[in-house]
KEVEX-289553 format. One record per residue (C-alpha): residue in one letter; x, y, z. Coordinates in steps of 0.2 Angstrom, whole numbers, plus 2048, in hexadecimal, padded with zeros to 3 digits. Layout:
N
aXYZ...
END
This chain:
409
m8E58747C6i8DA8667BBs8E18657A9s8E685879Ce8F78577A4t8EF8527B6s8F28417BDv8DF83E7BDg8E183B7A9f8D58477A2v8D984C790g8D2857782s8BF858784q8BD850795s8C885E79Ck8BD86A795r8AD86479Al8B58607ABk8BA8737ADe8A78797A6i89E86D7B2l8A886D7C2g8AF87E7C1v8C187B7C1e8C688C7BDn8C18917CDm8CA8837D5a8D98897CEk8D88997D6r8D68917E6r8E48867E7e8ED8927F1n8DF8907FFg8E687E801a8D68777F8g8E086C7ECt8DB8687DBe8E58597D7p8E38487DCk8EE8457EDq8F28347F7g8EF836808t8FA82E816n8ED81F816g8F281B804r8E081F7FFw8E082D7F0f8D383E7F3m8CF84C7E8q8C785D7EBv8BA8637DDs8AF8707DBy89E86E7D3k88E8777CFd8808737DAp87286D7D0e8658757DCt86B8867DFg8798897D2d88688E7DFl8978887DCk89A87B7EAr8AA86E7EEt8AA85D7F2t8B88507F4v8B983F7EBr8C38317F3g8C88227EDe8D48157ECs8DD8187DDq8DF8297CFa8D381E7C4e8C581C7D1i8C682D7D4k8C68327C1s8B68267C0k8AE82F7CEv8B18407C7k8A783B7B7n89A8347C3l8988467CAi89884E7B9r88B8427B4k8808467C3t8828587C2e87E8587B0a86D84E7B4g86A85A7C0i86C84E7D0s86D8547E0l87E84F7E8k8758517FBs87083F7F7k8808387F9g88182F809v86E82C80Bt86981B80Ef85A813805q851811815e854824819w84C829809l83B81E80Fd83B82881Dt83B839814w82F833807l82482D814e82483D81Ev82384A80Dn81983E802k80D83380Ak80883B81Bn7F984381Bv7F8840807v7F182E807t7E4826812g7E9821824r7E880F820s7F5810812y80181A81By80080E828i80380181Ay81180A813k81980D825n8187FC829i8207F6819v82E80281Cd8317FE82Fk82F7EB82Fh8347E681Ei8417F2816k84A7FA825e8597F182Bt85B7E881Dk8697E6811l8607F1803g8597FD810k86C800817m871803806p8748157FEl86681B7F5e87181F7E6k87980E7E4v8668057E5k8677FB7D6r85B7F07CCa8647E07D0d8637E57E3l8517E77E2q84D7D77D9k8587CE7E6y84E7D57F5f83D7CF7EEn8457BF7E9e84A7BC7FDk83A7C3803s82F7B97F8a8337AB803e82B7B3812l81E7BE80Bs80E7BB800p80E7C17EDk8017CD7F2y80A7D67FEl81A7D67F4e8107DF7E7t80C7ED7F4i81F7EE7FAk8247F07E7v8167FE7E7v81F8067F6i8328047F0s82C80A7DCd82481B7E3a83281F7F0l83F81C7E2n8348277D4v8338357E1a8468337E3e8488357D1l83C8447D0d84684C7DDs85684B7D7m85C83F7E3i8618317D6l8638327C3k8568247BFs84B8197CAp8518067C8c8407FF7CEk83E7F97BCn8397E67B5i83A7E17C7k8337CC7C6l8277C77D5p81E7B77D8a80C7B57D1v8007BC7DBv7F47AD7E0k7E27B37DCe7D87B17ECe7CC7A17EDi7BA7A57EDn7B37977F9p7A179D7FEl79979680Cn78B78B807i77978C80Fd77B77D81Ce78C788822v784797824k775791830l783786839l78C79883Cl77E7A283Fd77779484Et788791854a78A7A5856g77A7A6860t76A7B085Ag76B7C0861s77E7C1865l7897CF85Ef7917C5852y7817BA84Cn77D7CE848v78D7D383Fl78B7C1835i7787C582Fc77F7D782Aa78D7D1820l7837C2818y7747CD813t7807DD80Dg7907D6807m7987E3813r7AB7E3815r7B07E082Ag7B67F282Ae7A67F9824i79D7EF82Fc7A77F583Eg7A4806839l792806835r787812840w774812843q77382383Cd77981C82Bi76A80F82Cd759816825f74C80882An73F813820k747812810k74D7FF816q75F804811i770807818a77D814814v78F80E814k79A81E818q7A9818823q7B380A829a7BB80583Ak7CF804837e7DF80583Fd7E6816843p7F581983Bt7FD826848k7FA81B858e7FC80985Bn7EE7FD85Es7E380B85Bl7D280D851i7CA81A849l7BA81D83Dg7C082282Dt7BE82381Al7BB81480Ek7C880F802t7C08157F1p7B08207ECa7A88117E6a7A880A7F8y79C8197FEr78C8107F8t77A80D7FEi7757FC801p7617F6801m75C7ED812d7527DB813n7447DB81Fr74C7CC827l75D7D8829m7527E782Ea7487DC83Cv7597D5844l7627E7843k7517EF84Dw7537E1859y7657E485Dq7627F785Da7577F586Bq7637E8875q7727F4873n767803879k7637F9889a7757F688Bk779807889g76B80B897n7768008A4l78780789Fg7818198A1k78E82589Fa79C81689Cy79581488Bn7A081D87Fd791821872l798821861g78881C858l78F80B852v7847FD84Ef7927F0852s79E7F685Fk7A67EF86Fp79B7EE87Et7A07FF884g79C806874d7AF80986Di7B380385Bm7B47F1859s7C47EC84Fp7C17E483En7CF7D7843v7C47D2852v7B77CF846s7C27C383Bq7C97BB84Cr7B67B7851f7B37B0842h7C07A5841r7BE79D852l7AB79A84Bi7B179183Dv7BD787848k7AE784855t7A377E846g7AE77283Di7AA77B82Cp7BA77C81Ek7C578A822r7BF79C81Dt7C17AD821f7B57BA824h7B97C2813q7AF7B380Cv79D7B8814r79F7C6807h7A57B97F9t7947AF800f7897BE7FDa7917C27EAs7907B27E5v77F7AF7EBa7797BE7E1i7837BA7D1s77F7A87D1q76C7AC7D1g7707B67C1l76E7C67C9s7767D67C1i7897D67C2q7887E97C1a77B7EB7CEv7877DD7DAs7957E87D7k78C7F87DDi7887F07EEl7997E97F0g7A07FA7EEh7AD7F57E1e7B28037D6k7B27F97C6t7A47EC7BFs7B37E37B7i7BB7E17CAt7AA7D77CFf7AC7CE7BEd7BD7C97C0i7BA7C37D2y7A97BA7D0g7A67B87BDh7A97A57BDl79A7A47C9m78E7AA7BDt78279E7B3g78179A7A1d78F791795a791794782e78378777Bt777790788v77B7A2781v77979C76Fk766793775v7617A377Ev7657AF76Ea75D7A2761a74F7A376Cy74D7B776Ey74F7B675Ag7417A9757i7437A8745
END
């Protein structure tokens, strides 16, 4: 039995504590069954020792084998076992790799909990950037802060700072859940240093560039109308692809943003009409007469096309769709915009810059940032100010003059 005289070297209070935690009294009774309670050396030269312990989850007495290259290593491992059981750490984490735990985390804690788009992003990160890496193959319980920092240092050479931030969110949440589920003692994802996120440059289109893009797209074409909608509303590409005729009220001259087109996380290369990212994204946008006229004309043309296709047309009620009526991918919108930019020779822009153009024009004209924020669907006015605040007119001297003129004394 394990005592102060054993070759493991436990003495005094250590021996007593080991008896309390690992139940060595019961171990002693089982020696005749061949379980063994003292370190022994195998034919391969490695040492092993069978130890009983109380399962932190069930309270049942269980037995495990501790192995090592020496008696000193066994002593260290038994101490670690004591520490884990005292902390309530489940020994079922032994042998579970980090990537295996991430699969469990995705299935139990994220699937059917977060939005489909978020789940798709998280799963893509796990499958493409963590699985089969040195970090992914590590035993969960052995992942240290230094391992995480090394991983991010290496990934920074190929991934953007913004994407690394998202990967960190995934890893941090997965390890926090592992801690809550008693798979590890404490999450090592603390004080990880990432490259600074470079703020997106706001490079709105000027009026000449807007006119050139529209002229090149061709009046009445699908993409011409997509551009008009984006320029007059500031809607996101997914929101434009998810816009339905029933969401447009021509009498009240307004558009209700209620859904967006996005990738289906359960099917590769498939699209769905789903929820918006935040509650603030559900909003109503007033329509200008120019936009109303364009949409009414386009609706009439679409109805003719539907009549020609008959039953072959998949009528989802979408304003902007494929010729068959099916959902148009937001990625296709970006690709077409890129080709248009190249064709016109305009300096490189993304479709998102059209949204920036709408906001920039509004703010530079001195309009209320609160009103602009509401139309854009930002969750907080501070977000709008952080992105576009530098475009607001007025300097310190102007502020003082305006205040002085108000007092008039």
